N, C-alpha and C positions, 0 to 999 in steps of 0.2 A: 750365430747359430752354432751350438756345440756339435761335435762329432757324434756318431752313433755310440761310441765308447763313453764319452763324457756326458751324454744326455741323461743318464742315470748317475747321480753323484756316487762316488766311492764311499764305502763305509768308513766310519771313523777308524783311526789306527787301533784303538782299544777293541772295537768290535772285530776288526780284522785279526787281531791277535787271538781272540777267543775262537773265531771261526776256523782259522788255519790250524791252530793247536788242536782243536777238536777233530778236524779231518785226519790229522796224523794218528789219532787214536783209533780211527776206523780203517785206515788204509796204509798199505806199504806199497812199494813199487818193485818192478822186476830187478832193478839194479841192486836194491837193498837185499832182496832175497838171494840173488846170485852171489853177492859179496859175502853174505852170511854163510851160505853153503860152502863157498870156496875157502873161507876161514875156519870151517868146522864149528862155527858158532850157531848151531841149529838148536835153538831153544824154543822151537815151535814145530808143529806138525803141518806139513804142506799137503793140502788136499786138492786134487784135480777133480772137479765136480761134474765133468763131462761124462758121457757114456763110455763104456769099456772099449768100443771099437775106435773111437777117436783117441782115447788114452793110449791104446796099443800102437796107433800110427805115429804118435809123438807126444811126449809130455816132458815137463820139467824134471830133470834127474832128481830122484829122491822123493818125488810126489807119490802119494797113495791115491788110488782111484776110489772115490766115494761120491757117487751122484747124490745131489741134495735130497732126492726122494727116499734114499736109503738111510738118511741120518736120523735114526731113531734113538730113543733114550737107551735102549738095550745095546745098540751098536756103540754108542758113544761112551758107555760105561767101560769099554775096553781101555780107555785112556785115563790117566790121572785127572782128577777134577780140576787141577790148576793148569792144565795144558792150554797153551795158546795155539789156536788153529789159524792158518793162513789159507784162504780159499781162492781158487781161480777157475775161470772157464775159458771160453774161446776168445773173448776180448770185449772191447767196448760195445760191440753190437749184440752182446749176449747178457742176459740178466741171471744166468745160473748161479754166478758167484753171489749176487745179491740175495737170491733165494736161499742159498746155503748159509750165508752169514746170518740171515734172519732166523733160520731154523736153529742154528747153533746158539744164537743169543737167546732164543726162546727156551732152549734147554739149559740155560744158565751158564753157558760156556764162553770163554774169551775168544774173540775172533777178529781178524782183520782180512780185508780183501786185498789181493795183489792186483792193483789196478793195471790194466792193459792186457792181462791174461796171456794166453798163448800168442796173440798178435803182438803184444808188447815185448814178450820174450824174444820172438823172432826179430822184431825191429831192433832190439839191442844187439843182435848177432850172437846170442847165447846158444849153446848146443842143446839138442834134445836127446832124450832117451826114447827108445822104442820097445815094444813088446809089453808083456804083462808085469814086468818087475818095477818097483818092489811089490806090486800086487794090489789086491783089493782087500777091503775090510769086509768080512762076511758077517751077516746078521745072524747071531746065535741067540737072540732074545725071544 
C-alpha cells in the first residue's frame, strides 16, 4: 500500500519542469524581494494591497499602499506600461494579493505575487517600515 504522498503518482519530469517554471512567472518570494531591495536592484514596483491602517502599522520598506479595489485604469496609468508589479497582502490566509494580481493582469500589466506576504516577511526576520511612507497612490482619474 503506497503512502498518502505516493498514492497519487508524481508528474513526469517534463510536466514538472513546465509547472514549476510557470509558477516562477507568477510568484516571487520574500527572500528574493528583500535581496533585490538590499542590492538596489528594484526593477519592479512593490504594492502592499492591504488597507491603509494595516499598512501604517507595518509594511515592507519601499512598498506603496494600493488596495486592490483602488487599482483602476486611471490610477495605474501613473506607471510606465512596462512596469512589473509585485503585490502582497497579509499572507497565505489572505487572498488580497490574488485579487490584486488578477486586477492588474486584466488591465494588461505584468504582475507577480510575493508569496507569504507580511507573514512570510516576518518569518524571514526582515525589518518592517511603519507609518504612511512612501505613501499611497491617489486616484486622479
